[in-house]
C-alpha atoms as an extended CHARMM CRD file, in Angstrom:
* protein
*
       307  EXT
         1         1  UNK       CA             99.1590000000       37.8620000000      152.2880000000  PROA      1               0.0000000000
         2         2  UNK       CA             98.4610000000       34.4200000000      150.9320000000  PROA      2               0.0000000000
         3         3  UNK       CA             96.0350000000       33.5790000000      148.1670000000  PROA      3               0.0000000000
         4         4  UNK       CA             93.9750000000       30.4140000000      148.4300000000  PROA      4               0.0000000000
         5         5  UNK       CA             95.6090000000       27.4690000000      146.7620000000  PROA      5               0.0000000000
         6         6  UNK       CA             99.0840000000       29.0310000000      146.6410000000  PROA      6               0.0000000000
         7         7  UNK       CA            102.0640000000       28.4010000000      148.8250000000  PROA      7               0.0000000000
         8         8  UNK       CA            102.5300000000       31.1230000000      151.4120000000  PROA      8               0.0000000000
         9         9  UNK       CA            105.1490000000       32.2880000000      153.8310000000  PROA      9               0.0000000000
        10        10  UNK       CA            104.8150000000       31.6050000000      157.5270000000  PROA      10              0.0000000000
        11        11  UNK       CA            102.8540000000       34.3770000000      159.1650000000  PROA      11              0.0000000000
        12        12  UNK       CA            100.6490000000       34.9570000000      156.1210000000  PROA      12              0.0000000000
        13        13  UNK       CA             96.8970000000       35.2850000000      156.2560000000  PROA      13              0.0000000000
        14        14  UNK       CA             94.2910000000       34.4010000000      153.6890000000  PROA      14              0.0000000000
        15        15  UNK       CA             93.3240000000       37.3030000000      151.4330000000  PROA      15              0.0000000000
        16        16  UNK       CA             90.1150000000       38.9010000000      152.7760000000  PROA      16              0.0000000000
        17        17  UNK       CA             87.0510000000       39.1370000000      150.5890000000  PROA      17              0.0000000000
        18        18  UNK       CA             83.7980000000       41.0130000000      150.7980000000  PROA      18              0.0000000000
        19        19  UNK       CA             80.2630000000       39.8820000000      149.9490000000  PROA      19              0.0000000000
        20        20  UNK       CA             79.6700000000       38.7720000000      146.3670000000  PROA      20              0.0000000000
        21        21  UNK       CA             77.5830000000       41.8560000000      145.5930000000  PROA      21              0.0000000000
        22        22  UNK       CA             80.2080000000       44.1950000000      147.0420000000  PROA      22              0.0000000000
        23        23  UNK       CA             79.5410000000       47.0870000000      149.3980000000  PROA      23              0.0000000000
        24        24  UNK       CA             76.8930000000       49.7320000000      148.6260000000  PROA      24              0.0000000000
        25        25  UNK       CA             79.1210000000       52.5120000000      149.9940000000  PROA      25              0.0000000000
        26        26  UNK       CA             81.8760000000       51.9160000000      147.4380000000  PROA      26              0.0000000000
        27        27  UNK       CA             82.3620000000       54.1990000000      144.4390000000  PROA      27              0.0000000000
        28        28  UNK       CA             82.0350000000       57.9540000000      144.0670000000  PROA      28              0.0000000000
        29        29  UNK       CA             78.2520000000       57.8620000000      144.5360000000  PROA      29              0.0000000000
        30        30  UNK       CA             78.1140000000       54.9710000000      147.0020000000  PROA      30              0.0000000000
        31        31  UNK       CA             75.9380000000       55.2250000000      150.0900000000  PROA      31              0.0000000000
        32        32  UNK       CA             75.4350000000       53.1750000000      153.2050000000  PROA      32              0.0000000000
        33        33  UNK       CA             72.5280000000       50.7660000000      153.3080000000  PROA      33              0.0000000000
        34        34  UNK       CA             70.7030000000       52.3480000000      156.2400000000  PROA      34              0.0000000000
        35        35  UNK       CA             68.6750000000       49.2230000000      157.0350000000  PROA      35              0.0000000000
        36        36  UNK       CA             71.8710000000       47.1770000000      157.1140000000  PROA      36              0.0000000000
        37        37  UNK       CA             73.6350000000       49.7270000000      159.3330000000  PROA      37              0.0000000000
        38        38  UNK       CA             70.6660000000       49.6380000000      161.7170000000  PROA      38              0.0000000000
        39        39  UNK       CA             70.8780000000       45.8480000000      161.8830000000  PROA      39              0.0000000000
        40        40  UNK       CA             74.6440000000       46.1300000000      162.3220000000  PROA      40              0.0000000000
        41        41  UNK       CA             74.1240000000       48.3370000000      165.3570000000  PROA      41              0.0000000000
        42        42  UNK       CA             71.8330000000       45.6630000000      166.7680000000  PROA      42              0.0000000000
        43        43  UNK       CA             74.5650000000       43.0350000000      166.2570000000  PROA      43              0.0000000000
        44        44  UNK       CA             77.1200000000       45.3020000000      167.9160000000  PROA      44              0.0000000000
        45        45  UNK       CA             74.8010000000       46.0450000000      170.8320000000  PROA      45              0.0000000000
        46        46  UNK       CA             73.7730000000       42.4390000000      171.4720000000  PROA      46              0.0000000000
        47        47  UNK       CA             77.0340000000       40.6530000000      170.6340000000  PROA      47              0.0000000000
        48        48  UNK       CA             80.1280000000       42.8310000000      170.2610000000  PROA      48              0.0000000000
        49        49  UNK       CA             79.5570000000       45.4070000000      173.0040000000  PROA      49              0.0000000000
        50        50  UNK       CA             80.0560000000       42.8390000000      175.7630000000  PROA      50              0.0000000000
        51        51  UNK       CA             83.8090000000       42.9800000000      175.0420000000  PROA      51              0.0000000000
        52        52  UNK       CA             84.4720000000       45.8230000000      172.5870000000  PROA      52              0.0000000000
        53        53  UNK       CA             83.9190000000       49.5170000000      173.1750000000  PROA      53              0.0000000000
        54        54  UNK       CA             83.5210000000       52.3870000000      170.6920000000  PROA      54              0.0000000000
        55        55  UNK       CA             84.9170000000       55.2860000000      172.6790000000  PROA      55              0.0000000000
        56        56  UNK       CA             85.0050000000       57.7260000000      169.7480000000  PROA      56              0.0000000000
        57        57  UNK       CA             81.2460000000       57.5370000000      169.1650000000  PROA      57              0.0000000000
        58        58  UNK       CA             78.4390000000       59.2410000000      171.0320000000  PROA      58              0.0000000000
        59        59  UNK       CA             74.8560000000       58.0110000000      170.9230000000  PROA      59              0.0000000000
        60        60  UNK       CA             73.8250000000       61.2430000000      169.2260000000  PROA      60              0.0000000000
        61        61  UNK       CA             75.9490000000       60.2590000000      166.2120000000  PROA      61              0.0000000000
        62        62  UNK       CA             73.3430000000       57.5870000000      165.4680000000  PROA      62              0.0000000000
        63        63  UNK       CA             70.7900000000       60.3360000000      164.8200000000  PROA      63              0.0000000000
        64        64  UNK       CA             72.9560000000       62.7860000000      162.8870000000  PROA      64              0.0000000000
        65        65  UNK       CA             72.5730000000       63.2650000000      159.0990000000  PROA      65              0.0000000000
        66        66  UNK       CA             74.0100000000       60.1550000000      157.4800000000  PROA      66              0.0000000000
        67        67  UNK       CA             73.4740000000       58.1490000000      160.6630000000  PROA      67              0.0000000000
        68        68  UNK       CA             71.3850000000       54.9680000000      160.7490000000  PROA      68              0.0000000000
        69        69  UNK       CA             68.6030000000       56.5160000000      162.8490000000  PROA      69              0.0000000000
        70        70  UNK       CA             68.5530000000       60.0330000000      161.4070000000  PROA      70              0.0000000000
        71        71  UNK       CA             65.1050000000       61.6260000000      161.3600000000  PROA      71              0.0000000000
        72        72  UNK       CA             64.6620000000       64.9270000000      159.4400000000  PROA      72              0.0000000000
        73        73  UNK       CA             61.9760000000       65.8710000000      161.9540000000  PROA      73              0.0000000000
        74        74  UNK       CA             64.7070000000       66.1250000000      164.5810000000  PROA      74              0.0000000000
        75        75  UNK       CA             67.6480000000       68.0490000000      163.0960000000  PROA      75              0.0000000000
        76        76  UNK       CA             69.1720000000       68.0850000000      166.5730000000  PROA      76              0.0000000000
        77        77  UNK       CA             69.9050000000       64.4050000000      167.3060000000  PROA      77              0.0000000000
        78        78  UNK       CA             69.7470000000       65.0920000000      171.0450000000  PROA      78              0.0000000000
        79        79  UNK       CA             65.9920000000       65.6240000000      170.5980000000  PROA      79              0.0000000000
        80        80  UNK       CA             65.4190000000       62.4190000000      168.6150000000  PROA      80              0.0000000000
        81        81  UNK       CA             63.2010000000       60.2240000000      170.8560000000  PROA      81              0.0000000000
        82        82  UNK       CA             64.4400000000       57.0150000000      169.2450000000  PROA      82              0.0000000000
        83        83  UNK       CA             68.0730000000       57.9440000000      169.8510000000  PROA      83              0.0000000000
        84        84  UNK       CA             67.1570000000       58.8920000000      173.4190000000  PROA      84              0.0000000000
        85        85  UNK       CA             65.6200000000       55.4510000000      173.9010000000  PROA      85              0.0000000000
        86        86  UNK       CA             68.6800000000       53.7090000000      172.4540000000  PROA      86              0.0000000000
        87        87  UNK       CA             70.9740000000       55.6730000000      174.7450000000  PROA      87              0.0000000000
        88        88  UNK       CA             68.8070000000       55.0460000000      177.8110000000  PROA      88              0.0000000000
        89        89  UNK       CA             69.2420000000       51.2820000000      177.3480000000  PROA      89              0.0000000000
        90        90  UNK       CA             72.7660000000       51.7830000000      178.7100000000  PROA      90              0.0000000000
        91        91  UNK       CA             73.9800000000       53.0260000000      182.0600000000  PROA      91              0.0000000000
        92        92  UNK       CA             76.9870000000       55.3040000000      182.4960000000  PROA      92              0.0000000000
        93        93  UNK       CA             78.7350000000       56.6130000000      185.5730000000  PROA      93              0.0000000000
        94        94  UNK       CA             77.5170000000       60.0550000000      186.5570000000  PROA      94              0.0000000000
        95        95  UNK       CA             80.3260000000       62.6160000000      186.4710000000  PROA      95              0.0000000000
        96        96  UNK       CA             78.7860000000       64.4740000000      189.4150000000  PROA      96              0.0000000000
        97        97  UNK       CA             78.7640000000       62.8430000000      192.8760000000  PROA      97              0.0000000000
        98        98  UNK       CA             75.5730000000       62.5990000000      194.8880000000  PROA      98              0.0000000000
        99        99  UNK       CA             74.9870000000       64.2030000000      198.2850000000  PROA      99              0.0000000000
       100       100  UNK       CA             77.0070000000       61.4410000000      199.9530000000  PROA      100             0.0000000000
       101       101  UNK       CA             79.9350000000       62.0840000000      197.6460000000  PROA      101             0.0000000000
       102       102  UNK       CA             79.4410000000       58.8260000000      195.7680000000  PROA      102             0.0000000000
       103       103  UNK       CA             79.2440000000       58.3450000000      192.0230000000  PROA      103             0.0000000000
       104       104  UNK       CA             76.1490000000       56.5690000000      190.7920000000  PROA      104             0.0000000000
       105       105  UNK       CA             75.1290000000       55.1050000000      187.4730000000  PROA      105             0.0000000000
       106       106  UNK       CA             72.4180000000       56.7890000000      185.4320000000  PROA      106             0.0000000000
       107       107  UNK       CA             70.7210000000       56.1050000000      182.0810000000  PROA      107             0.0000000000
       108       108  UNK       CA             72.8590000000       57.3690000000      179.2240000000  PROA      108             0.0000000000
       109       109  UNK       CA             71.8310000000       60.4120000000      177.1900000000  PROA      109             0.0000000000
       110       110  UNK       CA             72.4540000000       61.0790000000      173.4720000000  PROA      110             0.0000000000
       111       111  UNK       CA             75.4120000000       63.3180000000      174.3580000000  PROA      111             0.0000000000
       112       112  UNK       CA             77.1940000000       60.4840000000      176.2030000000  PROA      112             0.0000000000
       113       113  UNK       CA             79.9140000000       58.3710000000      174.6350000000  PROA      113             0.0000000000
       114       114  UNK       CA             79.1860000000       54.7270000000      173.9140000000  PROA      114             0.0000000000
       115       115  UNK       CA             79.4110000000       52.7750000000      177.1500000000  PROA      115             0.0000000000
       116       116  UNK       CA             82.6810000000       50.9260000000      177.6750000000  PROA      116             0.0000000000
       117       117  UNK       CA             82.2520000000       47.2660000000      178.6890000000  PROA      117             0.0000000000
       118       118  UNK       CA             85.1230000000       47.5350000000      181.1880000000  PROA      118             0.0000000000
       119       119  UNK       CA             86.1460000000       50.2820000000      183.6360000000  PROA      119             0.0000000000
       120       120  UNK       CA             89.8160000000       50.0930000000      182.6110000000  PROA      120             0.0000000000
       121       121  UNK       CA             92.3730000000       48.1320000000      180.5920000000  PROA      121             0.0000000000
       122       122  UNK       CA             93.3680000000       45.8950000000      183.4970000000  PROA      122             0.0000000000
       123       123  UNK       CA             89.7690000000       44.7750000000      183.9740000000  PROA      123             0.0000000000
       124       124  UNK       CA             89.4270000000       44.1200000000      180.2380000000  PROA      124             0.0000000000
       125       125  UNK       CA             92.5280000000       41.9210000000      180.1870000000  PROA      125             0.0000000000
       126       126  UNK       CA             91.5120000000       40.0830000000      183.3410000000  PROA      126             0.0000000000
       127       127  UNK       CA             88.1590000000       39.1890000000      181.8000000000  PROA      127             0.0000000000
       128       128  UNK       CA             89.6890000000       38.0000000000      178.5200000000  PROA      128             0.0000000000
       129       129  UNK       CA             92.5900000000       35.8240000000      179.5740000000  PROA      129             0.0000000000
       130       130  UNK       CA             95.1480000000       38.5970000000      179.2320000000  PROA      130             0.0000000000
       131       131  UNK       CA             94.0050000000       39.7100000000      175.7730000000  PROA      131             0.0000000000
       132       132  UNK       CA             92.8030000000       43.2920000000      175.2800000000  PROA      132             0.0000000000
       133       133  UNK       CA             89.6980000000       43.5310000000      173.0750000000  PROA      133             0.0000000000
       134       134  UNK       CA             90.3830000000       46.3730000000      170.6210000000  PROA      134             0.0000000000
       135       135  UNK       CA             88.1760000000       49.4260000000      170.4050000000  PROA      135             0.0000000000
       136       136  UNK       CA             85.9930000000       49.2330000000      167.2870000000  PROA      136             0.0000000000
       137       137  UNK       CA             85.4560000000       52.9530000000      166.6230000000  PROA      137             0.0000000000
       138       138  UNK       CA             87.7940000000       53.0820000000      163.6160000000  PROA      138             0.0000000000
       139       139  UNK       CA             88.5450000000       49.3720000000      163.1980000000  PROA      139             0.0000000000
       140       140  UNK       CA             87.6060000000       49.4560000000      159.5120000000  PROA      140             0.0000000000
       141       141  UNK       CA             90.2200000000       52.1720000000      158.9730000000  PROA      141             0.0000000000
       142       142  UNK       CA             92.7940000000       50.4650000000      161.1860000000  PROA      142             0.0000000000
       143       143  UNK       CA             92.8730000000       47.1730000000      159.2580000000  PROA      143             0.0000000000
       144       144  UNK       CA             94.0040000000       46.4930000000      155.7120000000  PROA      144             0.0000000000
       145       145  UNK       CA             91.0440000000       45.7370000000      153.4210000000  PROA      145             0.0000000000
       146       146  UNK       CA             88.6680000000       47.4570000000      155.8640000000  PROA      146             0.0000000000
       147       147  UNK       CA             85.1440000000       46.0610000000      155.7920000000  PROA      147             0.0000000000
       148       148  UNK       CA             86.3160000000       43.0750000000      153.7250000000  PROA      148             0.0000000000
       149       149  UNK       CA             88.5930000000       42.0640000000      156.5920000000  PROA      149             0.0000000000
       150       150  UNK       CA             85.7960000000       42.3250000000      159.1780000000  PROA      150             0.0000000000
       151       151  UNK       CA             83.4290000000       40.3210000000      156.9820000000  PROA      151             0.0000000000
       152       152  UNK       CA             86.0250000000       37.6340000000      156.2210000000  PROA      152             0.0000000000
       153       153  UNK       CA             87.1460000000       37.3040000000      159.8300000000  PROA      153             0.0000000000
       154       154  UNK       CA             83.6150000000       36.8870000000      161.1670000000  PROA      154             0.0000000000
       155       155  UNK       CA             82.6780000000       34.2930000000      158.5260000000  PROA      155             0.0000000000
       156       156  UNK       CA             86.0540000000       32.5340000000      158.3450000000  PROA      156             0.0000000000
       157       157  UNK       CA             86.0300000000       30.3600000000      161.4600000000  PROA      157             0.0000000000
       158       158  UNK       CA             86.0210000000       26.5860000000      160.8980000000  PROA      158             0.0000000000
       159       159  UNK       CA             82.7530000000       24.8270000000      161.6180000000  PROA      159             0.0000000000
       160       160  UNK       CA             82.7100000000       23.0920000000      164.9900000000  PROA      160             0.0000000000
       161       161  UNK       CA             82.1040000000       19.7880000000      163.1790000000  PROA      161             0.0000000000
       162       162  UNK       CA             85.7790000000       19.9230000000      162.1140000000  PROA      162             0.0000000000
       163       163  UNK       CA             87.0260000000       19.9120000000      165.7080000000  PROA      163             0.0000000000
       164       164  UNK       CA             88.2750000000       16.6710000000      167.2060000000  PROA      164             0.0000000000
       165       165  UNK       CA             89.5800000000       15.7480000000      170.6400000000  PROA      165             0.0000000000
       166       166  UNK       CA             93.1170000000       14.3790000000      170.6670000000  PROA      166             0.0000000000
       167       167  UNK       CA             94.3310000000       12.3930000000      173.6730000000  PROA      167             0.0000000000
       168       168  UNK       CA             98.0910000000       11.8250000000      174.0320000000  PROA      168             0.0000000000
       169       169  UNK       CA            100.5390000000       10.6980000000      176.6900000000  PROA      169             0.0000000000
       170       170  UNK       CA            103.3600000000       13.0450000000      177.6940000000  PROA      170             0.0000000000
       171       171  UNK       CA            105.7520000000       12.1370000000      180.4990000000  PROA      171             0.0000000000
       172       172  UNK       CA            103.2880000000        9.6280000000      181.8330000000  PROA      172             0.0000000000
       173       173  UNK       CA            100.4270000000       12.1190000000      181.9110000000  PROA      173             0.0000000000
       174       174  UNK       CA             97.3230000000       12.1600000000      179.7630000000  PROA      174             0.0000000000
       175       175  UNK       CA             97.0580000000       15.3210000000      177.6890000000  PROA      175             0.0000000000
       176       176  UNK       CA             93.7750000000       16.4080000000      176.1260000000  PROA      176             0.0000000000
       177       177  UNK       CA             94.0390000000       18.6640000000      173.0940000000  PROA      177             0.0000000000
       178       178  UNK       CA             91.7520000000       20.0020000000      170.3980000000  PROA      178             0.0000000000
       179       179  UNK       CA             92.6670000000       19.6830000000      166.7340000000  PROA      179             0.0000000000
       180       180  UNK       CA             91.0010000000       20.8630000000      163.5370000000  PROA      180             0.0000000000
       181       181  UNK       CA             90.7760000000       18.4570000000      160.5990000000  PROA      181             0.0000000000
       182       182  UNK       CA             92.0480000000       20.8540000000      157.9430000000  PROA      182             0.0000000000
       183       183  UNK       CA             91.5300000000       18.3160000000      155.1450000000  PROA      183             0.0000000000
       184       184  UNK       CA             87.7710000000       18.7980000000      155.6300000000  PROA      184             0.0000000000
       185       185  UNK       CA             87.9670000000       22.5860000000      155.8520000000  PROA      185             0.0000000000
       186       186  UNK       CA             86.4060000000       23.1520000000      152.4260000000  PROA      186             0.0000000000
       187       187  UNK       CA             86.0570000000       26.8830000000      153.0300000000  PROA      187             0.0000000000
       188       188  UNK       CA             89.8490000000       27.1460000000      152.9940000000  PROA      188             0.0000000000
       189       189  UNK       CA             89.9590000000       25.5100000000      149.5650000000  PROA      189             0.0000000000
       190       190  UNK       CA             93.5950000000       24.4710000000      149.5280000000  PROA      190             0.0000000000
       191       191  UNK       CA             93.6490000000       20.7520000000      150.4330000000  PROA      191             0.0000000000
       192       192  UNK       CA             93.2910000000       17.7860000000      148.0880000000  PROA      192             0.0000000000
       193       193  UNK       CA             92.8790000000       14.0680000000      148.8910000000  PROA      193             0.0000000000
       194       194  UNK       CA             96.4960000000       13.3040000000      147.9470000000  PROA      194             0.0000000000
       195       195  UNK       CA             97.8240000000       15.8270000000      150.4680000000  PROA      195             0.0000000000
       196       196  UNK       CA             97.4080000000       13.3140000000      153.2860000000  PROA      196             0.0000000000
       197       197  UNK       CA             96.2330000000       13.9530000000      156.8720000000  PROA      197             0.0000000000
       198       198  UNK       CA             96.3030000000       17.5650000000      157.9960000000  PROA      198             0.0000000000
       199       199  UNK       CA             95.5540000000       18.5660000000      161.5620000000  PROA      199             0.0000000000
       200       200  UNK       CA             95.9340000000       21.9030000000      163.2760000000  PROA      200             0.0000000000
       201       201  UNK       CA             96.4570000000       21.9060000000      167.0250000000  PROA      201             0.0000000000
       202       202  UNK       CA             94.4340000000       24.6800000000      168.6240000000  PROA      202             0.0000000000
       203       203  UNK       CA             96.0290000000       26.2380000000      171.7310000000  PROA      203             0.0000000000
       204       204  UNK       CA             93.9060000000       26.4690000000      174.8650000000  PROA      204             0.0000000000
       205       205  UNK       CA             91.8690000000       29.6590000000      174.9270000000  PROA      205             0.0000000000
       206       206  UNK       CA             92.6790000000       30.4280000000      171.2860000000  PROA      206             0.0000000000
       207       207  UNK       CA             90.7230000000       29.9960000000      168.0530000000  PROA      207             0.0000000000
       208       208  UNK       CA             91.9760000000       29.4800000000      164.5260000000  PROA      208             0.0000000000
       209       209  UNK       CA             90.9670000000       31.8290000000      161.7450000000  PROA      209             0.0000000000
       210       210  UNK       CA             92.5830000000       31.8430000000      158.2690000000  PROA      210             0.0000000000
       211       211  UNK       CA             92.1680000000       35.6310000000      158.0030000000  PROA      211             0.0000000000
       212       212  UNK       CA             93.9930000000       36.3920000000      161.2440000000  PROA      212             0.0000000000
       213       213  UNK       CA             97.6550000000       37.2860000000      160.8020000000  PROA      213             0.0000000000
       214       214  UNK       CA             99.8930000000       34.7710000000      162.5270000000  PROA      214             0.0000000000
       215       215  UNK       CA            101.9800000000       31.6400000000      162.0740000000  PROA      215             0.0000000000
       216       216  UNK       CA            100.4010000000       28.1830000000      162.2430000000  PROA      216             0.0000000000
       217       217  UNK       CA            103.6270000000       26.2870000000      161.4830000000  PROA      217             0.0000000000
       218       218  UNK       CA            104.3350000000       25.1180000000      165.0790000000  PROA      218             0.0000000000
       219       219  UNK       CA            100.7630000000       23.8290000000      165.4400000000  PROA      219             0.0000000000
       220       220  UNK       CA            100.3760000000       22.0710000000      162.0930000000  PROA      220             0.0000000000
       221       221  UNK       CA            100.5710000000       18.2990000000      161.7680000000  PROA      221             0.0000000000
       222       222  UNK       CA            100.8270000000       17.4420000000      158.0960000000  PROA      222             0.0000000000
       223       223  UNK       CA            102.7460000000       18.1890000000      154.9200000000  PROA      223             0.0000000000
       224       224  UNK       CA            104.6280000000       21.4440000000      155.6900000000  PROA      224             0.0000000000
       225       225  UNK       CA            104.1590000000       22.4960000000      152.0820000000  PROA      225             0.0000000000
       226       226  UNK       CA            100.4750000000       22.8870000000      152.8530000000  PROA      226             0.0000000000
       227       227  UNK       CA            100.7010000000       24.7120000000      156.1710000000  PROA      227             0.0000000000
       228       228  UNK       CA             97.4100000000       26.6180000000      156.4880000000  PROA      228             0.0000000000
       229       229  UNK       CA             97.3640000000       30.4190000000      156.3830000000  PROA      229             0.0000000000
       230       230  UNK       CA             96.1480000000       32.5330000000      159.2550000000  PROA      230             0.0000000000
       231       231  UNK       CA             96.6730000000       32.4730000000      162.9680000000  PROA      231             0.0000000000
       232       232  UNK       CA             94.9700000000       32.2580000000      166.3420000000  PROA      232             0.0000000000
       233       233  UNK       CA             93.0280000000       34.8230000000      168.3280000000  PROA      233             0.0000000000
       234       234  UNK       CA             91.3060000000       34.8950000000      171.6950000000  PROA      234             0.0000000000
       235       235  UNK       CA             87.8760000000       35.6190000000      170.1930000000  PROA      235             0.0000000000
       236       236  UNK       CA             85.9260000000       32.5510000000      169.1910000000  PROA      236             0.0000000000
       237       237  UNK       CA             83.1260000000       32.3860000000      166.5960000000  PROA      237             0.0000000000
       238       238  UNK       CA             80.5720000000       35.0060000000      167.5940000000  PROA      238             0.0000000000
       239       239  UNK       CA             77.9280000000       34.8830000000      164.8880000000  PROA      239             0.0000000000
       240       240  UNK       CA             76.3300000000       31.4410000000      164.6080000000  PROA      240             0.0000000000
       241       241  UNK       CA             73.0860000000       31.4080000000      162.6630000000  PROA      241             0.0000000000
       242       242  UNK       CA             70.2780000000       32.9190000000      164.7140000000  PROA      242             0.0000000000
       243       243  UNK       CA             72.5230000000       34.6060000000      167.2920000000  PROA      243             0.0000000000
       244       244  UNK       CA             70.4890000000       37.7900000000      166.8730000000  PROA      244             0.0000000000
       245       245  UNK       CA             66.7720000000       38.1260000000      166.2550000000  PROA      245             0.0000000000
       246       246  UNK       CA             66.4990000000       41.0780000000      163.8830000000  PROA      246             0.0000000000
       247       247  UNK       CA             63.7010000000       43.4960000000      164.6630000000  PROA      247             0.0000000000
       248       248  UNK       CA             62.9290000000       43.9050000000      160.9440000000  PROA      248             0.0000000000
       249       249  UNK       CA             62.4750000000       40.1570000000      160.4160000000  PROA      249             0.0000000000
       250       250  UNK       CA             65.6270000000       39.6240000000      158.3250000000  PROA      250             0.0000000000
       251       251  UNK       CA             67.0260000000       36.1000000000      158.6470000000  PROA      251             0.0000000000
       252       252  UNK       CA             70.0880000000       36.2840000000      160.8890000000  PROA      252             0.0000000000
       253       253  UNK       CA             72.5460000000       34.0090000000      159.0910000000  PROA      253             0.0000000000
       254       254  UNK       CA             76.2510000000       34.1910000000      159.8440000000  PROA      254             0.0000000000
       255       255  UNK       CA             76.9990000000       35.9390000000      156.5550000000  PROA      255             0.0000000000
       256       256  UNK       CA             74.0920000000       38.3830000000      157.0020000000  PROA      256             0.0000000000
       257       257  UNK       CA             75.1600000000       39.3800000000      160.5120000000  PROA      257             0.0000000000
       258       258  UNK       CA             78.7970000000       39.7200000000      159.3970000000  PROA      258             0.0000000000
       259       259  UNK       CA             77.6860000000       41.8890000000      156.4630000000  PROA      259             0.0000000000
       260       260  UNK       CA             75.5680000000       44.1100000000      158.6890000000  PROA      260             0.0000000000
       261       261  UNK       CA             78.0850000000       44.5880000000      161.4900000000  PROA      261             0.0000000000
       262       262  UNK       CA             80.8800000000       45.2540000000      158.9680000000  PROA      262             0.0000000000
       263       263  UNK       CA             78.7550000000       47.9530000000      157.3650000000  PROA      263             0.0000000000
       264       264  UNK       CA             77.9260000000       49.4510000000      160.7630000000  PROA      264             0.0000000000
       265       265  UNK       CA             81.6330000000       49.5840000000      161.6250000000  PROA      265             0.0000000000
       266       266  UNK       CA             82.3470000000       51.1460000000      158.2190000000  PROA      266             0.0000000000
       267       267  UNK       CA             79.8140000000       53.8710000000      159.0170000000  PROA      267             0.0000000000
       268       268  UNK       CA             81.2730000000       54.3270000000      162.5130000000  PROA      268             0.0000000000
       269       269  UNK       CA             84.7570000000       54.8090000000      161.0540000000  PROA      269             0.0000000000
       270       270  UNK       CA             83.5370000000       57.3500000000      158.5030000000  PROA      270             0.0000000000
       271       271  UNK       CA             80.0710000000       58.7020000000      159.4020000000  PROA      271             0.0000000000
       272       272  UNK       CA             80.4360000000       61.7060000000      157.0640000000  PROA      272             0.0000000000
       273       273  UNK       CA             81.2800000000       59.5970000000      154.0020000000  PROA      273             0.0000000000
       274       274  UNK       CA             78.0690000000       60.3940000000      152.1170000000  PROA      274             0.0000000000
       275       275  UNK       CA             78.3540000000       64.1490000000      152.7420000000  PROA      275             0.0000000000
       276       276  UNK       CA             82.0030000000       64.0630000000      151.6980000000  PROA      276             0.0000000000
       277       277  UNK       CA             81.1470000000       62.2830000000      148.4560000000  PROA      277             0.0000000000
       278       278  UNK       CA             78.3530000000       64.7370000000      147.6680000000  PROA      278             0.0000000000
       279       279  UNK       CA             80.6940000000       67.6590000000      148.2790000000  PROA      279             0.0000000000
       280       280  UNK       CA             83.4490000000       66.0740000000      146.2190000000  PROA      280             0.0000000000
       281       281  UNK       CA             81.1340000000       65.3010000000      143.3060000000  PROA      281             0.0000000000
       282       282  UNK       CA             79.6940000000       68.8310000000      143.3260000000  PROA      282             0.0000000000
       283       283  UNK       CA             83.2300000000       70.2350000000      143.4160000000  PROA      283             0.0000000000
       284       284  UNK       CA             84.2910000000       68.1260000000      140.4330000000  PROA      284             0.0000000000
       285       285  UNK       CA             81.2420000000       69.2530000000      138.4300000000  PROA      285             0.0000000000
       286       286  UNK       CA             81.9610000000       72.8870000000      139.3310000000  PROA      286             0.0000000000
       287       287  UNK       CA             85.6100000000       72.5700000000      138.3010000000  PROA      287             0.0000000000
       288       288  UNK       CA             84.6030000000       70.9350000000      135.0220000000  PROA      288             0.0000000000
       289       289  UNK       CA             82.1780000000       73.7620000000      134.2040000000  PROA      289             0.0000000000
       290       290  UNK       CA             84.7240000000       76.3920000000      135.2820000000  PROA      290             0.0000000000
       291       291  UNK       CA             87.4440000000       74.8110000000      133.1500000000  PROA      291             0.0000000000
       292       292  UNK       CA             85.1170000000       74.7780000000      130.1350000000  PROA      292             0.0000000000
       293       293  UNK       CA             84.1920000000       78.4510000000      130.6210000000  PROA      293             0.0000000000
       294       294  UNK       CA             87.8370000000       79.4550000000      131.0290000000  PROA      294             0.0000000000
       295       295  UNK       CA             88.7790000000       77.5940000000      127.8620000000  PROA      295             0.0000000000
       296       296  UNK       CA             86.1200000000       79.3000000000      125.7430000000  PROA      296             0.0000000000
       297       297  UNK       CA             86.9160000000       82.6780000000      127.3560000000  PROA      297             0.0000000000
       298       298  UNK       CA             90.5530000000       82.1850000000      126.4550000000  PROA      298             0.0000000000
       299       299  UNK       CA             89.6550000000       81.3700000000      122.8430000000  PROA      299             0.0000000000
       300       300  UNK       CA             87.3400000000       84.3730000000      122.6230000000  PROA      300             0.0000000000
       301       301  UNK       CA             89.7560000000       86.9000000000      124.1570000000  PROA      301             0.0000000000
       302       302  UNK       CA             92.7510000000       85.8520000000      122.0670000000  PROA      302             0.0000000000
       303       303  UNK       CA             90.9050000000       85.0170000000      118.8600000000  PROA      303             0.0000000000
       304       304  UNK       CA             92.4290000000       87.9470000000      116.8910000000  PROA      304             0.0000000000
       305       305  UNK       CA             95.9310000000       87.5840000000      118.2270000000  PROA      305             0.0000000000
       306       306  UNK       CA             98.3420000000       85.6160000000      116.1160000000  PROA      306             0.0000000000
       307       307  UNK       CA            100.4650000000       83.0630000000      117.9200000000  PROA      307             0.0000000000
């Protein structure tokens, strides 16, 4: 991994970072911010779910203890009317054929898995230029730096104002290409005026992100000592300001949406985190008390025995 401002090896990516205030679920007593997880589900539903599935989650998980829409009045999440409504917004293929022997779509129920955006892998690749959108069920666990990586990736794209059209002649033909003026990419924080021009050629159908592992060397036009970190991916910037209109009135900035969806994915990867921490803390307290009692018992039992 490369640190901003330092030379890095080809194939390095910029070191991910989380929000300035950190994550509320960190630490031995950390908990998820339920309002943020709810907003994160909204971002996933309205933005991410068009390409990415979450095959390890069922809609009922949203209403289980620790879930973003848990209601103590409905200990069985399958009875939670809000979870039922969320599930019914999606259609899934009925596992039982109708009288004509055909399979029809029906509104999803809490017991159903999250709807997949594509019927199979081939369809997913065909719709995304050959790239396979990864499943997001345990993405926070599957990537180094977890939620920090998700947050950094979603906020790390260059602003479109840095893109320029480059027209060149190759073998008598006019070639149109898109380049990024890296000298103006202040978010990257590694270029100075004396470094000279620095342009990054962006391949067709690909998007540059400094937090994506890859090698930008073949595409960089500038001082090779300042080759930018990161790589290219098929997913373009997905969270421009105002992309989602939050139901709770929160301003949907890029950083806010990235924060919320990263926290939702953190919950999805470990929905029992809060219960596990409570159990672990209670166990540690019990062991501390037990150790203290055993120590004093030992001193009392052997008090008259010379050692």
